[in-house]
MDTraj code that builds the backbone (N, CA, C; nanometers):
import mdtraj as md
import numpy as np

residues = "MET ASN ASP ASP ARG ARG ARG ARG ARG ARG HIS THR ASP ILE TYR GLU ILE LEU VAL THR THR SER VAL ARG GLY GLY GLY ALA LEU PRO LEU ASP ASP ASP MET THR TRP ARG PRO ALA THR ASP ALA TYR GLU THR ALA ASP ALA PHE VAL VAL GLN MET GLU LEU ALA GLY MET ASP PRO ARG ALA ILE GLU ILE THR VAL GLU GLY GLY ALA LEU VAL ILE ARG GLY VAL ARG ASP GLU VAL ALA PRO PRO GLY LYS LYS HIS TYR HIS LYS MET GLU ILE SER VAL GLY PRO PHE ARG ARG ARG ILE VAL LEU PRO ASP GLY VAL THR PRO GLU ALA ALA THR ALA ARG TYR GLN ASP GLY PHE LEU TYR VAL ILE VAL PRO ARG GLY ASP ARG ARG PRO PRO ARG ARG ARG ARG ILE GLU ILE ALA".split()
xyz = np.array([
    [-4.4486, -2.1050, 2.1542],
    [-4.3118, -2.1404, 2.0682],
    [-4.2148, -2.2752, 2.1024],
    [-4.2079, -2.3296, 2.0460],
    [-4.1090, -2.4841, 2.0680],
    [-3.9525, -2.4119, 2.0819],
    [-3.9110, -2.4779, 2.1642],
    [-3.7531, -2.5083, 2.2524],
    [-3.6608, -2.4877, 2.0993],
    [-3.6932, -2.5634, 2.0102],
    [-3.5657, -2.5530, 1.9005],
    [-3.5859, -2.3877, 1.8216],
    [-3.7004, -2.3260, 1.8007],
    [-3.7137, -2.2255, 1.7860],
    [-3.6639, -2.1004, 1.9029],
    [-3.6865, -2.1162, 1.9988],
    [-3.6689, -2.0556, 2.0966],
    [-3.5041, -2.0561, 2.1280],
    [-3.4701, -2.1207, 2.0983],
    [-3.2985, -2.1447, 2.1083],
    [-3.2236, -2.1239, 1.9865],
    [-3.3119, -2.0908, 1.8701],
    [-3.2354, -2.0235, 1.7361],
    [-3.2449, -1.8825, 1.7520],
    [-3.3864, -1.8281, 1.8022],
    [-3.3789, -1.7317, 1.8499],
    [-3.2872, -1.6565, 1.9314],
    [-3.2490, -1.7357, 2.0516],
    [-3.1721, -1.6547, 2.1469],
    [-3.0164, -1.6541, 2.0933],
    [-2.9728, -1.7317, 2.0452],
    [-2.8868, -1.7109, 1.9455],
    [-2.8187, -1.6673, 1.8235],
    [-2.9273, -1.6190, 1.7435],
    [-2.9300, -1.4864, 1.6989],
    [-2.9065, -1.3805, 1.7364],
    [-3.0252, -1.3349, 1.9049],
    [-2.9989, -1.2611, 1.9849],
    [-2.8576, -1.2269, 1.9879],
    [-2.8238, -1.3415, 2.0292],
    [-2.6783, -1.2805, 2.1166],
    [-2.5941, -1.2613, 2.0629],
    [-2.5806, -1.2918, 1.8555],
    [-2.4809, -1.2964, 1.7665],
    [-2.5365, -1.1556, 1.7694],
    [-2.6611, -1.0521, 1.7739],
    [-2.6815, -0.9517, 1.7205],
    [-2.6217, -0.8679, 1.8049],
    [-2.6316, -0.8950, 1.9804],
    [-2.5761, -0.8131, 2.0640],
    [-2.3974, -0.8004, 2.0464],
    [-2.3466, -0.9032, 2.0079],
    [-2.2276, -0.9291, 1.9939],
    [-2.1153, -0.8058, 1.8759],
    [-2.2512, -0.8569, 1.7669],
    [-2.2108, -0.7507, 1.6632],
    [-2.1988, -0.6155, 1.6563],
    [-2.2775, -0.6041, 1.7255],
    [-2.3253, -0.4532, 1.7526],
    [-2.2800, -0.3896, 1.8947],
    [-2.2075, -0.4353, 2.0211],
    [-2.0958, -0.4193, 2.0870],
    [-1.9993, -0.4126, 1.9907],
    [-1.9254, -0.5053, 1.9229],
    [-1.7976, -0.5119, 1.8258],
    [-1.7910, -0.3857, 1.7974],
    [-1.9107, -0.3614, 1.6776],
    [-1.8719, -0.2280, 1.6407],
    [-1.8839, -0.0837, 1.6588],
    [-1.9370, -0.0618, 1.7354],
    [-2.0009, 0.0332, 1.8747],
    [-1.8613, 0.0401, 1.9213],
    [-1.7391, -0.0077, 1.9173],
    [-1.6326, 0.0103, 2.0295],
    [-1.5756, 0.1612, 2.0752],
    [-1.5549, 0.1823, 1.9113],
    [-1.4929, 0.3530, 1.8747],
    [-1.3429, 0.3563, 1.9829],
    [-1.3218, 0.4733, 2.0092],
    [-1.1518, 0.4813, 2.1154],
    [-1.0997, 0.5012, 1.9891],
    [-0.9067, 0.4250, 2.0610],
    [-0.8098, 0.4850, 1.9582],
    [-0.7759, 0.3535, 1.8546],
    [-0.7245, 0.3807, 1.7595],
    [-0.7590, 0.2566, 1.6488],
    [-0.6914, 0.1180, 1.7092],
    [-0.7343, 0.0166, 1.7235],
    [-0.7030, -0.0642, 1.7632],
    [-0.5364, -0.1421, 1.7308],
    [-0.5019, -0.2910, 1.7996],
    [-0.3640, -0.3269, 1.7891],
    [-0.3831, -0.4897, 1.6268],
    [-0.2848, -0.4805, 1.5891],
    [-0.3095, -0.5727, 1.4624],
    [-0.4275, -0.6429, 1.4813],
    [-0.3810, -0.7996, 1.5930],
    [-0.4574, -0.8617, 1.6498],
    [-0.6006, -0.8330, 1.6001],
    [-0.6448, -0.7064, 1.6549],
    [-0.7719, -0.6805, 1.6209],
    [-0.8385, -0.6287, 1.5521],
    [-0.7306, -0.6596, 1.4114],
    [-0.7861, -0.6252, 1.2912],
    [-0.9704, -0.7040, 1.3097],
    [-1.0671, -0.6703, 1.2115],
    [-1.1516, -0.7379, 1.1877],
    [-1.1672, -0.7916, 1.0623],
    [-1.1669, -0.7015, 0.9451],
    [-1.1446, -0.7027, 0.7835],
    [-1.0437, -0.6326, 0.7126],
    [-1.0266, -0.6934, 0.5890],
    [-0.9181, -0.6066, 0.4760],
    [-1.0055, -0.5840, 0.3304],
    [-0.9927, -0.4160, 0.3596],
    [-1.0739, -0.4053, 0.2739],
    [-0.9709, -0.4574, 0.1266],
    [-1.0612, -0.4160, -0.0324],
    [-1.0227, -0.5000, -0.1406],
    [-0.9130, -0.3587, -0.2089],
    [-0.7705, -0.4216, -0.2386],
    [-0.6957, -0.3247, -0.2609],
    [-0.6260, -0.3830, -0.3853],
    [-0.5786, -0.2720, -0.4692],
    [-0.4929, -0.2932, -0.5667],
    [-0.3491, -0.2491, -0.5911],
    [-0.2708, -0.2601, -0.6366],
    [-0.1430, -0.2108, -0.6036],
    [-0.0463, -0.2335, -0.7072],
    [-0.0075, -0.1206, -0.7870],
    [0.0728, -0.1294, -0.9322],
    [0.1545, -0.0278, -0.9626],
    [0.2394, -0.0274, -1.0823],
    [0.3473, 0.0898, -1.1183],
    [0.2465, 0.1010, -1.2239],
    [0.3255, 0.2436, -1.2309],
    [0.2900, 0.2909, -1.3793],
    [0.4570, 0.3476, -1.3973],
    [0.4486, 0.4207, -1.5069],
    [0.5519, 0.5240, -1.5596],
    [0.6058, 0.5812, -1.4650],
    [0.5244, 0.6867, -1.3374],
    [0.5785, 0.7749, -1.3134],
    [0.5516, 0.7270, -1.1442],
    [0.4747, 0.6383, -1.1400],
    [0.4711, 0.6013, -0.9634],
    [0.4100, 0.5104, -0.9387],
    [0.3965, 0.4348, -0.7866],
    [0.3622, 0.3306, -0.7207],
    [0.2432, 0.3552, -0.6964],
    [0.1107, 0.3102, -0.6756],
    [0.0000, 0.2962, -0.6871],
    [-0.0607, 0.2582, -0.5703],
    [-0.1618, 0.2512, -0.4962],
    [-0.2216, 0.1557, -0.4160],
    [-0.3683, 0.2436, -0.3961],
    [-0.4823, 0.1493, -0.4524],
    [-0.5823, 0.1474, -0.4692],
    [-0.6506, 0.0716, -0.3751],
    [-0.7523, 0.1433, -0.2767],
    [-0.7923, 0.0324, -0.1818],
    [-0.9554, 0.1019, -0.1603],
    [-1.0437, 0.0460, -0.1756],
    [-1.1880, 0.0830, -0.1752],
    [-1.2035, 0.0246, -0.0065],
    [-1.2771, 0.1856, 0.0009],
    [-1.3673, 0.2097, 0.1464],
    [-1.4859, 0.2897, 0.1537],
    [-1.5414, 0.2147, 0.0190],
    [-1.7191, 0.2868, 0.0301],
    [-1.7504, 0.3256, 0.1655],
    [-1.8246, 0.4592, 0.1681],
    [-1.9043, 0.5146, 0.3025],
    [-1.7725, 0.5323, 0.4424],
    [-1.6736, 0.5643, 0.4019],
    [-1.6140, 0.6216, 0.5553],
    [-1.5652, 0.7812, 0.5095],
    [-1.5479, 0.7851, 0.6264],
    [-1.4785, 0.9348, 0.6091],
    [-1.3472, 0.9492, 0.6185],
    [-1.2792, 0.9726, 0.5677],
    [-1.1134, 1.0475, 0.5208],
    [-1.0678, 1.0699, 0.6435],
    [-1.1312, 1.1115, 0.7281],
    [-1.0794, 1.1569, 0.8504],
    [-1.0415, 1.0425, 0.9571],
    [-1.1489, 0.9122, 0.9504],
    [-1.0926, 0.8089, 1.0241],
    [-1.0320, 0.7019, 0.9758],
    [-0.9241, 0.7384, 0.8778],
    [-0.8654, 0.6785, 0.7543],
    [-0.6856, 0.7074, 0.8151],
    [-0.5725, 0.6327, 0.8328],
    [-0.4279, 0.6925, 0.8758],
    [-0.3734, 0.6128, 0.7830],
    [-0.2588, 0.6990, 0.7238],
    [-0.1855, 0.6142, 0.6143],
    [-0.0313, 0.6959, 0.6970],
    [0.0115, 0.5568, 0.6549],
    [0.1709, 0.6064, 0.7454],
    [0.2877, 0.5079, 0.6914],
    [0.4006, 0.5774, 0.6411],
    [0.5338, 0.5135, 0.5411],
    [0.6100, 0.4678, 0.7177],
    [0.6169, 0.2993, 0.7298],
    [0.6504, 0.2760, 0.8105],
    [0.7813, 0.0918, 0.7885],
    [0.9291, 0.1477, 0.7672],
    [1.0273, 0.0599, 0.7426],
    [1.0107, -0.0266, 0.5583],
    [0.9818, 0.1078, 0.5198],
    [0.9758, 0.0288, 0.3448],
    [0.8150, 0.0107, 0.3271],
    [0.7373, 0.0027, 0.3997],
    [0.5774, -0.0236, 0.3875],
    [0.5135, 0.0818, 0.3884],
    [0.3884, 0.0662, 0.3126],
    [0.2809, 0.1997, 0.3233],
    [0.2187, 0.1071, 0.4183],
    [0.1535, 0.1525, 0.5453],
    [0.0708, 0.0819, 0.6259],
    [-0.0527, 0.1737, 0.6655],
    [-0.1913, 0.1293, 0.6071],
    [-0.2931, 0.1838, 0.6037],
    [-0.3749, 0.1067, 0.7071],
    [-0.4535, 0.2592, 0.8122],
    [-0.5739, 0.1242, 0.8915],
    [-0.6555, 0.2453, 0.9236],
    [-0.7713, 0.2191, 0.9452],
    [-0.8427, 0.2966, 1.0056],
    [-1.0025, 0.2008, 1.0651],
    [-1.1184, 0.2788, 1.0351],
    [-1.2280, 0.2045, 1.1247],
    [-1.3252, 0.2806, 1.0310],
    [-1.4101, 0.1612, 0.9958],
    [-1.5588, 0.2000, 0.9312],
    [-1.6592, 0.2002, 1.0379],
    [-1.7238, 0.2704, 1.0431],
    [-1.8394, 0.2621, 1.1199],
    [-1.9291, 0.2326, 1.0640],
    [-2.0388, 0.1400, 1.1561],
    [-2.1665, 0.1079, 1.0916],
    [-2.2630, 0.2152, 1.0528],
    [-2.3512, 0.1895, 0.9378],
    [-2.4103, 0.2918, 0.8967],
    [-2.5732, 0.2436, 0.9569],
    [-2.5997, 0.1362, 0.9820],
    [-2.7751, 0.1049, 0.9986],
    [-2.7982, 0.1548, 1.1288],
    [-2.9269, 0.1875, 1.1322],
    [-2.9569, 0.2358, 1.2335],
    [-2.9674, 0.1396, 1.3696],
    [-2.9266, 0.2568, 1.4939],
    [-2.9152, 0.1484, 1.6257],
    [-3.0168, 0.0810, 1.6768],
    [-3.0122, -0.0260, 1.7221],
    [-3.1257, -0.1158, 1.7857],
    [-3.1278, -0.2610, 1.7265],
    [-3.2204, -0.3351, 1.7682],
    [-3.2087, -0.4598, 1.7398],
    [-3.2591, -0.4805, 1.5720],
    [-3.1537, -0.5814, 1.5246],
    [-3.1679, -0.5773, 1.4018],
    [-3.2029, -0.7544, 1.3227],
    [-3.2610, -0.8019, 1.2683],
    [-3.2371, -0.9486, 1.2467],
    [-3.2321, -0.8977, 1.0651],
    [-3.1049, -0.9732, 1.0510],
    [-2.9900, -0.9726, 0.9067],
    [-3.0709, -1.0783, 0.8465],
    [-3.0777, -1.0772, 0.7153],
    [-3.1368, -1.1805, 0.5871],
    [-2.9933, -1.1935, 0.5538],
    [-2.9156, -1.1219, 0.4950],
    [-2.7607, -1.0541, 0.4313],
    [-2.6693, -0.9917, 0.5101],
    [-2.5559, -1.0312, 0.5384],
    [-2.4580, -0.9204, 0.5553],
    [-2.3915, -0.9656, 0.5055],
    [-2.2903, -0.8928, 0.4579],
    [-2.1915, -0.8823, 0.3587],
    [-2.0976, -0.7259, 0.3898],
    [-2.1573, -0.6233, 0.4543],
    [-2.0839, -0.5116, 0.4492],
    [-1.9583, -0.5054, 0.5920],
    [-1.8710, -0.5245, 0.5333],
    [-1.7526, -0.5281, 0.6589],
    [-1.7796, -0.3610, 0.7321],
    [-1.7705, -0.3823, 0.8510],
    [-1.7480, -0.2415, 0.9657],
    [-1.6464, -0.2996, 1.0828],
    [-1.5690, -0.1415, 1.1557],
    [-1.5248, -0.2023, 1.2105],
    [-1.3736, -0.2203, 1.2125],
    [-1.2628, -0.2024, 1.2483],
    [-1.0780, -0.1323, 1.2556],
    [-1.0705, -0.2643, 1.0906],
    [-0.9580, -0.1753, 1.0513],
    [-0.8701, -0.2419, 0.9105],
    [-0.7693, -0.2157, 0.9449],
    [-0.6676, -0.3017, 0.8683],
    [-0.5526, -0.2403, 0.8586],
    [-0.4786, -0.3797, 0.7530],
    [-0.3687, -0.2190, 0.6745],
    [-0.3450, -0.3484, 0.5131],
    [-0.1512, -0.2578, 0.5147],
    [-0.0810, -0.3767, 0.4862],
    [0.0447, -0.2818, 0.5349],
    [0.0866, -0.3637, 0.3331],
    [0.1613, -0.2593, 0.3007],
    [0.2166, -0.2851, 0.1559],
    [0.3409, -0.2294, 0.1578],
    [0.4140, -0.3147, 0.0964],
    [0.5743, -0.2807, 0.0792],
    [0.5838, -0.2304, -0.0683],
    [0.6899, -0.1799, -0.0383],
    [0.6774, -0.0733, -0.1763],
    [0.8323, -0.0485, -0.2030],
    [0.8160, -0.0540, -0.3259],
    [0.9006, -0.1076, -0.4374],
    [1.0603, -0.0527, -0.4122],
    [1.1528, -0.0886, -0.4994],
    [1.2256, 0.0007, -0.5062],
    [1.2165, 0.0846, -0.6221],
    [1.3238, 0.2138, -0.6221],
    [1.2927, 0.3079, -0.6976],
    [1.2043, 0.3985, -0.6643],
    [1.1082, 0.4326, -0.5426],
    [0.9983, 0.5220, -0.5199],
    [1.0272, 0.5925, -0.4175],
    [1.0128, 0.6931, -0.3960],
    [1.0206, 0.8024, -0.2996],
    [0.9009, 0.7932, -0.2151],
    [0.9028, 0.7324, -0.0792],
    [0.7935, 0.8120, 0.0135],
    [0.7379, 0.9047, 0.0556],
    [0.8903, 0.9793, 0.0548],
    [0.8446, 1.0769, 0.1341],
    [0.8116, 1.1724, 0.0689],
    [0.7389, 1.1411, -0.0962],
    [0.6838, 1.2569, -0.1848],
    [0.5347, 1.1767, -0.1685],
    [0.4982, 1.1218, -0.1128],
    [0.3374, 1.0450, -0.1458],
    [0.2493, 1.1626, -0.0863],
    [0.1586, 1.1143, -0.1496],
    [0.0340, 1.1866, -0.1419],
    [-0.0980, 1.0843, -0.1106],
    [-0.1751, 1.1297, -0.1164],
    [-0.3127, 1.0469, -0.0951],
    [-0.4367, 1.1008, -0.1085],
    [-0.5204, 1.0493, -0.1969],
    [-0.6655, 1.1125, -0.1910],
    [-0.8001, 1.0103, -0.2275],
    [-0.8732, 1.0484, -0.0853],
    [-0.9784, 0.9830, -0.1106],
    [-1.1344, 1.0112, -0.2025],
    [-1.1617, 0.9508, -0.3019],
    [-1.2259, 0.9822, -0.4404],
    [-1.3936, 0.8519, -0.4544],
    [-1.4577, 0.9077, -0.4734],
    [-1.5772, 0.8323, -0.5117],
    [-1.5872, 0.6943, -0.4178],
    [-1.5421, 0.6884, -0.2873],
    [-1.5179, 0.5564, -0.1984],
    [-1.4330, 0.5091, -0.2158],
    [-1.3306, 0.5080, -0.2970],
    [-1.1849, 0.4611, -0.3327],
    [-1.0584, 0.5612, -0.2418],
    [-0.9923, 0.5254, -0.1431],
    [-0.8275, 0.5838, -0.1884],
    [-0.7470, 0.5018, -0.1972],
    [-0.6646, 0.6694, -0.2933],
    [-0.5454, 0.6489, -0.3659],
    [-0.4479, 0.7202, -0.2999],
    [-0.3506, 0.5978, -0.3085],
    [-0.1789, 0.6580, -0.2371],
    [-0.1128, 0.6776, -0.3514],
    [-0.0908, 0.7565, -0.3934],
    [0.0696, 0.7480, -0.5152],
    [0.1909, 0.8338, -0.4655],
    [0.2698, 0.7044, -0.4800],
    [0.4426, 0.6734, -0.4425],
    [0.5030, 0.7495, -0.5726],
    [0.5943, 0.8799, -0.5845],
    [0.6411, 0.8925, -0.7030],
    [0.7710, 0.8090, -0.7177],
    [0.8034, 0.8113, -0.8636],
    [0.9418, 0.7202, -0.8696],
    [1.0846, 0.8652, -0.8268],
    [1.1484, 0.8178, -0.8031],
    [1.3043, 0.8798, -0.7647],
    [1.3753, 0.7980, -0.6548],
    [1.4512, 0.8784, -0.5974],
    [1.5690, 0.8168, -0.5534],
    [1.5093, 0.7834, -0.4128],
    [1.5256, 0.6395, -0.3029],
    [1.4503, 0.6270, -0.2393],
    [1.5628, 0.6688, -0.1150],
    [1.5087, 0.7302, -0.0515],
    [1.6353, 0.7337, 0.0862],
    [1.5831, 0.6167, 0.2159],
    [1.6805, 0.6292, 0.3068],
    [1.6376, 0.5319, 0.4131],
    [1.5345, 0.5874, 0.4349],
    [1.4101, 0.4685, 0.4759],
    [1.2782, 0.5164, 0.5312],
    [1.2885, 0.5344, 0.6538],
    [1.2110, 0.6498, 0.7017],
    [1.1356, 0.6773, 0.8058],
    [1.0163, 0.6988, 0.8359],
    [0.9551, 0.6790, 0.9808],
    [0.8349, 0.6480, 0.9568],
    [0.8000, 0.8131, 0.9477],
    [0.6511, 0.8097, 0.8464],
    [0.6266, 0.9501, 0.8125],
    [0.4288, 0.9694, 0.8176],
    [0.3600, 1.0284, 0.8629],
    [0.2077, 1.0006, 0.8173],
    [0.1842, 1.0952, 0.7172],
    [0.0961, 1.0133, 0.5811],
    [0.0788, 1.1116, 0.4663],
    [-0.1029, 1.1740, 0.4924],
    [-0.1155, 1.2557, 0.4861],
    [-0.2278, 1.3161, 0.5035],
    [-0.3244, 1.3048, 0.3417],
    [-0.4545, 1.3238, 0.3690],
    [-0.5260, 1.2525, 0.2847],
    [-0.5914, 1.3839, 0.2090],
    [-0.5977, 1.4647, 0.1464],
    [-0.6042, 1.5645, 0.0602],
    [-0.7374, 1.5657, 0.0065],
])
top = md.Topology()
chain = top.add_chain()
for i, resn in enumerate(residues, 1):
    res = top.add_residue(resn, chain, resSeq=i)
    for name in ("N", "CA", "C"):
        top.add_atom(name, md.element.get_by_symbol(name[0]), res)
traj = md.Trajectory(xyz[None], top)
């Protein structure tokens, strides 16, 4: 094996070790500075509610935390890698894994205290009904 090829293989091995180590970290939800990806998110209003739809394919809903904090929805969690353990040589790597956090400011005229959430077909839906807005307080929203 020539030196150039050996050097490329070594760099690939180091990259795979770093990715695997990072993904397999586990434990408590990380701080905002440690977030690694941003799931695609739509936020829109209907006649009855403010809706946040987030693409979270392959996630366990128990790994998602939704809170109302200071007039905003904060959605965070960790998507685990589903590829089998061990050394891999990726040809394409587009599925993001690891921790994420999204903060969506709530519009006026909604009631965060009555918000509900569900996870269906790889999408998380958070529905915040219209109504009188009370002073914001921290609240966790469970996924039905």
